C-alpha positions as CSV (number, residue, x, y, z in Angstrom):
1,M,103.2,155.5,88.9
2,R,100.5,155.6,91.5
3,S,99.2,152.2,90.3
4,L,102.7,150.8,90.9
5,R,102.7,152.1,94.5
6,D,99.3,150.7,95.1
7,F,100.5,147.3,93.8
8,I,103.5,147.4,96.1
9,R,101.3,148.3,99.0
10,I,98.8,145.5,98.3
11,F,101.7,143.0,97.9
12,A,103.2,144.2,101.3
13,M,99.8,143.7,102.9
14,I,99.4,140.2,101.5
15,K,102.9,139.3,102.7
16,Q,102.2,140.7,106.1
17,L,98.9,138.8,106.2
18,A,100.6,135.6,105.2
19,N,103.2,136.1,107.9
20,T,100.5,136.6,110.5
21,F,98.7,133.4,109.4
22,S,102.0,131.5,109.5
23,K,102.6,132.6,113.1
24,V,99.4,130.9,114.2
25,G,100.1,127.7,112.1
26,L,98.1,128.5,109.0
27,N,100.4,128.0,106.1
28,A,99.8,127.8,102.3
29,F,98.9,124.1,102.5
30,F,95.9,125.0,104.7
31,F,94.5,127.5,102.2
32,L,95.2,125.1,99.3
33,M,93.2,122.5,101.1
34,I,90.3,124.9,101.3
35,G,90.8,125.7,97.6
36,V,90.6,122.1,96.4
37,I,87.4,121.5,98.4
38,F,85.9,124.6,96.7
39,L,87.0,123.2,93.3
40,A,85.5,119.9,94.1
41,W,82.2,121.6,95.0
42,L,82.4,123.8,91.9
43,Y,82.8,120.9,89.4
44,P,82.9,117.4,91.0
45,P,82.9,115.2,87.8
46,V,86.7,115.8,87.3
47,G,87.8,114.0,90.4
48,I,85.4,111.0,90.5
49,A,86.5,107.4,89.8
50,E,84.6,107.4,86.4
51,S,86.6,110.4,85.2
52,P,88.9,109.7,82.2
53,I,91.7,111.5,84.1
54,H,91.9,108.8,86.7
55,L,93.0,111.1,89.5
56,P,92.1,108.6,92.3
57,A,94.4,106.0,90.8
58,I,97.2,108.6,90.5
59,A,96.7,109.5,94.2
60,G,96.9,105.8,95.2
61,F,100.3,105.4,93.4
62,G,101.6,108.7,94.9
63,V,100.8,107.3,98.4
64,S,103.4,104.5,98.0
65,V,106.0,106.9,96.7
66,I,105.4,109.2,99.8
67,F,106.1,106.3,102.2
68,F,109.0,105.0,100.2
69,F,110.9,108.3,100.7
70,Y,109.6,108.5,104.3
71,G,111.4,105.1,104.9
72,A,114.5,106.3,103.1
73,K,114.6,109.3,105.4
74,L,114.6,107.2,108.6
75,S,117.9,106.2,110.1
76,P,117.9,102.7,111.6
77,E,120.7,103.7,114.0
78,S,118.7,106.6,115.4
79,L,115.6,104.4,115.8
80,L,117.6,101.8,117.8
81,H,119.1,104.6,119.9
82,G,115.7,106.0,120.7
83,L,114.5,102.7,122.3
84,S,116.3,103.7,125.6
85,K,113.5,106.1,126.7
86,W,110.9,103.4,126.7
87,R,108.7,104.9,129.5
88,L,108.3,108.1,127.5
89,H,107.5,106.2,124.3
90,L,105.0,104.0,126.1
91,V,103.1,107.1,127.4
92,V,103.0,108.8,124.0
93,Q,101.7,105.7,122.2
94,L,99.1,105.0,124.9
95,S,97.9,108.6,124.6
96,T,97.6,108.3,120.8
97,F,95.9,104.9,120.6
98,V,94.2,104.6,124.0
99,L,93.6,107.9,125.8
100,F,92.3,109.7,122.7
101,P,89.8,107.0,121.7
102,L,88.6,106.9,125.4
103,T,88.1,110.7,125.3
104,I,85.9,110.3,122.2
105,V,83.9,107.5,123.8
106,A,83.3,109.8,126.8
107,A,82.3,112.6,124.4
108,R,79.7,110.3,122.8
109,A,77.7,110.4,126.0
110,I,77.7,114.2,126.0
111,F,77.1,114.7,122.2
112,P,75.2,111.7,121.1
113,G,73.9,113.4,118.0
114,Y,77.3,113.7,116.3
115,F,78.0,110.0,116.5
116,S,75.0,108.7,114.5
117,T,76.2,110.1,111.2
118,N,79.2,109.8,108.9
119,I,80.6,112.9,110.7
120,G,80.6,110.7,113.9
121,L,82.4,108.0,112.0
122,G,85.0,110.6,111.1
123,I,85.4,111.6,114.7
124,Y,86.0,107.9,115.7
125,Y,88.5,107.6,112.8
126,L,90.3,110.7,114.0
127,A,90.7,109.2,117.4
128,A,92.1,105.9,116.0
129,L,94.8,107.6,113.8
130,P,98.5,107.7,114.6
131,S,100.5,110.9,115.5
132,T,101.8,113.2,112.8
133,V,105.6,113.3,112.2
134,S,106.6,116.8,110.8
135,S,104.4,119.1,112.9
136,S,105.1,117.2,116.1
137,V,108.9,117.4,115.6
138,V,108.7,121.1,114.6
139,M,106.6,122.0,117.7
140,V,108.8,120.0,120.1
141,S,111.8,121.9,118.6
142,I,110.2,125.3,119.0
143,A,109.2,124.5,122.6
144,R,112.8,123.1,123.2
145,G,111.8,119.6,124.0
146,N,113.5,116.2,123.3
147,I,113.7,116.2,119.5
148,A,115.2,112.8,119.2
149,A,112.4,111.3,121.2
150,A,109.8,113.2,119.1
151,I,111.2,111.8,115.9
152,F,111.3,108.3,117.3
153,N,107.7,108.4,118.6
154,A,106.2,110.0,115.5
155,S,107.9,107.4,113.3
156,I,106.9,104.4,115.4
157,S,103.4,105.8,115.7
158,S,103.0,105.9,111.9
159,I,104.1,102.2,111.6
160,L,101.9,101.0,114.5
161,G,99.0,102.9,113.0
162,I,98.9,100.5,110.0
163,F,97.9,97.7,112.4
164,I,96.2,99.5,115.3
165,T,94.0,102.0,113.4
166,P,92.1,99.3,111.5
167,M,91.7,97.2,114.6
168,L,90.3,100.2,116.5
169,M,87.9,100.9,113.6
170,S,86.9,97.3,112.9
171,G,83.9,97.1,115.3
172,I,82.4,100.2,113.8
173,L,83.2,99.4,110.2
174,E,81.7,95.9,110.5
175,K,78.4,97.5,111.3
176,S,78.5,100.1,108.5
177,Q,80.3,97.9,105.9
178,P,79.0,94.3,106.0
179,D,81.8,93.1,103.7
180,F,84.6,94.7,105.9
181,D,87.5,92.3,106.3
182,L,90.1,93.3,108.9
183,S,92.9,91.0,107.7
184,H,92.4,92.0,104.1
185,T,92.4,95.7,105.1
186,I,95.7,95.3,107.1
187,L,97.2,93.4,104.1
188,L,96.4,96.2,101.7
189,L,97.9,98.8,104.1
190,C,101.0,96.7,104.5
191,L,101.4,96.5,100.7
192,Q,100.7,100.2,100.1
193,V,102.3,101.7,103.2
194,L,104.5,99.4,105.2
195,L,106.3,97.7,102.3
196,P,107.4,101.0,100.7
197,V,108.6,102.2,104.2
198,I,110.7,99.0,104.7
199,L,112.2,99.3,101.1
200,G,113.0,102.9,101.8
201,L,114.6,102.0,105.2
202,L,116.8,99.3,103.5
203,L,118.0,101.9,101.0
204,H,118.6,104.6,103.6
205,K,122.4,104.5,103.2
206,K,122.1,105.0,99.4
207,L,119.2,107.5,99.4
208,G,119.4,109.2,102.8
209,H,121.6,112.1,101.7
210,W,119.6,112.6,98.5
211,V,116.3,112.7,100.5
212,A,117.8,115.2,102.9
213,T,119.0,117.4,100.1
214,Y,115.6,117.5,98.3
215,K,113.5,117.4,101.5
216,N,111.6,120.6,100.5
217,T,110.7,119.2,97.1
218,L,109.6,115.9,98.6
219,R,107.5,117.8,101.2
220,N,105.8,119.6,98.3
221,F,105.1,116.3,96.6
222,D,103.6,114.8,99.8
223,Q,101.3,117.8,100.1
224,L,100.3,117.5,96.4
225,I,99.3,113.9,96.9
226,I,97.3,114.7,100.1
227,L,95.5,117.6,98.2
228,L,94.7,115.1,95.4
229,I,93.2,112.6,97.9
230,V,91.2,115.4,99.6
231,Y,90.1,116.7,96.2
232,T,89.0,113.3,94.8
233,S,87.2,112.3,98.0
234,F,85.2,115.6,98.1
235,C,84.4,115.3,94.4
236,E,82.8,111.9,95.2
237,S,81.0,113.4,98.3
238,F,79.6,116.4,96.4
239,S,78.6,114.1,93.5
240,D,76.7,111.9,95.9
241,N,75.1,114.9,97.7
242,Q,76.7,113.9,101.0
243,F,76.9,117.5,102.2
244,K,73.3,118.4,101.1
245,N,72.0,119.1,104.6
246,F,75.2,120.3,106.1
247,S,75.3,124.0,107.3
248,F,78.2,126.3,108.2
249,A,76.9,126.4,111.8
250,E,77.4,122.7,112.0
251,I,81.0,123.1,110.7
252,F,81.6,125.7,113.3
253,R,80.3,123.5,116.1
254,L,82.4,120.6,114.8
255,G,85.5,122.9,114.9
256,V,84.7,123.8,118.5
257,L,84.4,120.1,119.4
258,M,87.8,119.4,117.7
259,I,89.7,122.1,119.5
260,A,88.1,120.9,122.8
261,F,89.4,117.4,122.1
262,F,92.9,118.7,121.4
263,L,93.0,120.8,124.6
264,V,91.6,118.0,126.8
265,V,94.1,115.4,125.6
266,F,96.9,118.1,125.7
267,T,96.0,118.9,129.4
268,L,95.7,115.2,130.4
269,M,99.1,114.4,128.9
270,N,100.8,117.2,130.7
271,Q,99.2,116.1,134.0
272,I,100.2,112.5,133.4
273,S,103.8,113.5,132.6
274,L,104.0,115.5,135.9
275,W,102.7,112.5,137.8
276,L,105.3,110.3,136.2
277,G,108.1,112.7,137.1
278,F,109.2,113.4,133.5
279,K,111.8,116.1,132.9
280,R,110.7,119.3,131.2
281,E,112.1,118.3,127.8
282,E,110.4,114.9,128.0
283,R,107.1,116.4,129.1
284,I,107.2,118.7,126.1
285,T,107.7,115.7,123.8
286,V,104.8,113.8,125.4
287,I,102.2,116.6,125.2
288,F,103.0,117.5,121.6
289,C,103.4,114.0,120.1
290,G,100.6,112.5,122.1
291,S,98.0,115.1,121.1
292,K,98.7,115.2,117.4
293,K,96.8,113.3,114.6
294,S,98.2,112.7,111.1
295,L,96.3,114.0,108.1
296,V,98.7,112.1,105.8
297,Q,98.0,108.8,107.5
298,G,94.3,109.6,107.7
299,A,94.0,110.4,104.0
300,V,96.1,107.4,103.0
301,M,94.4,104.8,105.2
302,G,91.0,106.3,104.5
303,K,91.2,105.2,100.9
304,V,91.5,101.6,102.1
305,L,89.2,101.7,105.1
306,F,86.4,103.5,103.3
307,P,86.0,102.1,99.8
308,D,83.0,104.3,99.2
309,Q,85.0,107.5,98.4
310,A,81.8,109.6,98.7
311,V,81.7,108.7,102.4
312,L,85.5,109.3,102.8
313,G,85.1,113.0,102.0
314,V,82.7,113.4,104.9
315,V,84.8,111.2,107.2
316,L,87.9,113.4,106.5
317,L,86.2,116.6,107.5
318,P,86.7,116.3,111.3
319,L,90.4,115.3,110.7
320,M,91.0,118.3,108.4
321,L,89.5,120.6,111.0
322,Y,91.5,119.0,113.8
323,H,94.6,119.2,111.6
324,A,94.2,123.0,111.1
325,L,93.3,123.7,114.8
326,Q,96.1,121.5,116.2
327,L,98.5,123.6,114.1
328,M,97.1,126.9,115.3
329,A,96.8,126.0,119.0
330,G,99.9,123.8,119.1
331,S,102.2,126.4,117.5
332,T,100.9,129.1,119.8
333,I,101.6,127.0,122.9
334,A,105.0,125.8,121.6
335,K,106.1,129.4,121.1
336,A,104.9,130.4,124.5
337,I,106.8,127.4,126.1
338,G,109.9,128.2,124.1
339,K,109.8,131.8,125.1
340,E,109.4,130.8,128.7
341,N,112.4,128.5,128.4
342,N,114.5,131.3,126.9
343,E,113.7,133.6,129.9
344,I,114.8,130.8,132.3
345,M,118.1,130.4,130.4
346,K,118.7,134.2,130.5
347,H,118.1,134.2,134.2
348,F,120.7,131.4,134.8
349,N,123.2,133.0,132.5
350,K,123.2,136.3,134.4
């Protein structure tokens, strides 16, 4: 009987710990991502291209399925309606594709050592990526910002990234990959990402309700494919000894650098929004959409931009750290802003 009580107590502690992690943005997906990296380190031959299981090919097919249902979820009417707030959208997209890369360029002068390795290549790649959809919208909702504008910006950012990210990376990749072809890369991304989105968008009226009904199942599928991409990339990296001389101290320093990037861009976007006279709800949308980077897009486009999958595992490391840290910092700030907004509403309702 005592063993049963002990089991119940341990289960309660685990549940409480999970709730605590969830409050700071660390969900089950974060720990699964760490788990697949550990599995890749433990026995990398399973996930490499030469493996008889062909996991990289399965992941590539799954990517197109993800973006097909992403397109089916989008409403053409809501996208057209969102065009009215063009100033807000322009600021968010400039933050994502201009301000963030410029911040990285400035950091290069301060931390030159980071940018001479594949980790530096990963930081550049992080800066060139589009904004994330789900976490941006969730955090804007928690902070009580303009949700419609957040959905529009995150969706448009994902589509623009297909063209802008390769162009931003072209100069660097031409040096590291002599056979890099920008037009061929964009064509591959259009076939693997943009075409499924367009097909899904055209079928929105037929599939939109079904996608909304099974959104949790589809989210789990999305995360499974991302975990598969991360796993196979790290299998290649560990097989090629890409992390041979990489210490935990370096990972910690890289994490500090990633959270610094997030806070710098977040602060700059808030200040720019104030200068432009945006309303509170619009300012919330700008700072949360403009400071996010998409792990989904990063993993997907990385398979095309970095044909050497052993390099891709290292390149994805800054993005994965940034992804986790942006969830932790972003959710904490969003809850604080939302709570502040609730206090203001209570004051006016008295």
